[in-house]
N, C-alpha and C positions, 0 to 999 in steps of 0.2 A: 337797476339791473345792468345798465350799460357799463357802470363803473365796475361791477363784479365781473363782467365778461372781459373787460380790459385787464383786470388784475390777474386772471388765470395765466395768460401768456407770460407775464412778467415773472410769476413764480416758477414756471417751467424754465424760463431762460436763466433765472438765478440758479436753479438746480443744475442745469447743464454747465454753467460756469463753475459751480462748485465741483462738479465731477471732473472737469478738465484740470482744475487746480490740484485735486487729490491725485490724479494720474501723474501730473508733473512732479509733485512732491515725492511720489513713489519712485518715479524714474530717477530723480536726483539722489534719493536715498540708495537705490541700487547702484548708481554710478559711484557714490562715495565708498560703498562697501567693496566694490570691485577694485577701485583704485587703491584702497588701503590694503586689501588682501594681496594684490599684485606687488605692491611695494614691499610688504613684509616677506613674501615668498622670494622675490628676486634678491633681496638683501642677504638672506641666509643661503640662497642657492649658489651664490658666488663662492662661498667658503668650501674648502676641501672636506672638512669634517662631516657636516650634515648633508653634503651634496647627494649621495646615493640614497639616503633615507628620504629626502625631499623628492627625489626623482621617482622613487617607488610610490610615494604618496600621490604624486601628480598623475601617475599612471592609473591608480585606482580611482582618483577623482574624475579623470576623463571617462572611465568606463561607467561609473555610477551616475555621473551627471548626464552622460549620453543616454543611458537607459531611462532615466527620469524624463529626459526631453522627449523621447519616443512615447512614453506613457502619457505625459501631459498633452502632447500633440494629438494622440488618438482620442483622449478624453475630450479635448476641446472640439475636435471635429465631429464627434458622435454624440456628445452629451450636453453641449452648451445651450441647447434649447430646452433642456429638461431640468437642469440644476443650476442654481445661482453661482456655486463655486466654479464650475467649469466655464461659465459665461463671463465671470468677472476676474477671477484670480488665476485661472489656468494659463492664459496667454502670457502675462508678464512673468510668471514663474517658469514657463517654457523658455522664454527668451533668456532669462537669467541662467537656467541650467545649460542652455545651448552655449552661451558665452563662457561659462565655467568649463564645459567640456572641451570646447575649441582652444581656450587659453591653456588648459592643463596639457592638452595634446601638443600644442606648439612649444610650451616650455619643456615638456618631456623629450621631444625630438631635437630641439635646437638649442637647449640650455637657455641662456639669457640673451641670445642674439637678437631677438625680436621683442624685447620688453618695451622699447619705445614705440614700436608699431602697435602693440596691444593697448598702450595708453591712448594712442590716437584713435583706435577702433572703438574703445569704450566711450570716449568723449563724442566722437562723430555719431555713434549710434544713439546716444542720449539726445544730442542736438537734433538729429533727424526726426526722432520720435516727437519731440516738442514742436518742431516745425509742422509735422503732420497734424498735431492737435490744434495749433493756434492759427495757421496761415492758410492761404489759398493753395489749391492743388498744384498750381504752376510753380510756386516757391518750393514745394517738396521735390518736384521733378528737377528743378534747377539746382537744389541743394544736393540731390543725389549725383547729378552730373559734376558739380564742383568737388564733391567728395571723391568721386572716381578719378577726376583729374589730379587732385592732390595726391592720392595714393599712387597713381601711375608715375607722376613726375618724381615723387620721392623714391620710388623703386628704380626709376631710370637714373637718378642721381647717384645711386649706390652701385651701379653696374661697373664691373671691372674689365669686361671684355668689349666695351664699346656699344654704341647705340644700335649698330647693325648686327649685333649678335642675335641668336635665336630668341633669347629671353627679351631683348629689347624690341624685336619685331612683334612678338606676341603682346607685349604691354602696349605698344603703339596701336595695334589693331583693336585691343580692348577699348582704348580711349576713343578711337575713331568710330567704332560701332556704338559706343555709349552716346556720343554726340549726335550721330545720325539717328539713333533710336529716339532720343529725347526730342529732337526737332520734328521727326516724323509723327510721333505720338501727339505732340502739341498741334501740329498742322491738321492731323486727322480729327482730333477732338474739337478743333475750332469749326470744322464743317458740320458738326452735329449741333442741333438747336439747344440741347441741354448740356453739351460738353461731356457726355458720357460715352466711353468706349467699352466694348466687351473684350476683356483679356482673359484667356483661359476659361472662357464660358461665364465669367463673372463681370457684372457692370462696374466700371471704375470711373469715378468723376475726375477728369483731368483738366478741365478748363472752366473758367468763370467768365461771365459776360462783361464784367467791369474791369478786366485786366487785359493787357496787351502781351502777346507772345514775343514781342520784339527783343526783350532782354534775354530770353532763353536762346533765341536764334543767334543773337550776336555773341553770346557766351560760347555756344557750340562752335562758331566760326573761330573765335579767339583761341580756343584750346587746340583746334586743328592747326592753326597758324603757329602757335607756340610749339606744337609737336614737331613741325617741320624745322623750326628754328633750333630746337634741341638736337635734331639730327645733324645740324651744321655746327652749332656752337659747343655741344658736348654736355657733360654731366653738371658742370657748374651752373649753366643756364637752367637746367632742369630743376636744380635745387631752388633757384630764385622763383621758378614758376609755382612752387609749393606756396610761397608767400603770396603770390599773385592770386592763387585759388582762395586763400583766406580773405584777401582784400575784396575780391569779387563777391564772396559770400556776405561780407559785411555790407557792401553796397546794395546787394539784393535785399538784405534784411531791412535796411532803411527804406528802400523803395516799397516793399510790400507792407511794412508797418504803416507807412503813410497811406497806402491804399486801404489797409484794414481799418484805419481810423476814419 
């Protein structure tokens, strides 16, 4: 009897691991589809002949994918407790439709100016999703902060009117607020015995007892200091800070992987 009782949790754990693996495989498959579709569209979109036809198709794709996103979101919110489809498949399909709608809209409005940014958004979204599945909540929060920092510094590196322009000030405020919010959320979650905070009326697990918030707090300070340095040194330093964001994310991945093991 004792051996049977021990075998039950092992089976449940194996099933949970299989579920995570399937979700990661689906996310990687969606990522490959999006990257391939973006490459094919952007390659033809640059040509004068099919440009207007592709632009019209992108407009319709944005509308259709946007409507599907709303339908799937409504079904997931209202029907996920009643039907297996809305509980399991609706959310990833909604995310895919949302990415298609936003990408089509961006390409429709800006031509191919932000194709590189769309590549980064797809890869970052997939990485963040896998981090949420595999790692502690602190790493997800840290990854969100690093992603925000990378996006802000990349945008600052492309400014043509200087760091103190209206756009530069808005981008800087976004990063400062993101760093302050991440540090404040971690600090508040640490004061709770279970590490759970209520955000928008829903409980969110943001802290684990076996990890330290020091890395996240140090990272938040580093990005604020780098932001001040960008204001002094200009766009070139902002471009190098994008690589610093990638390096810090890799360091954090090693740290939390060791903690996970």
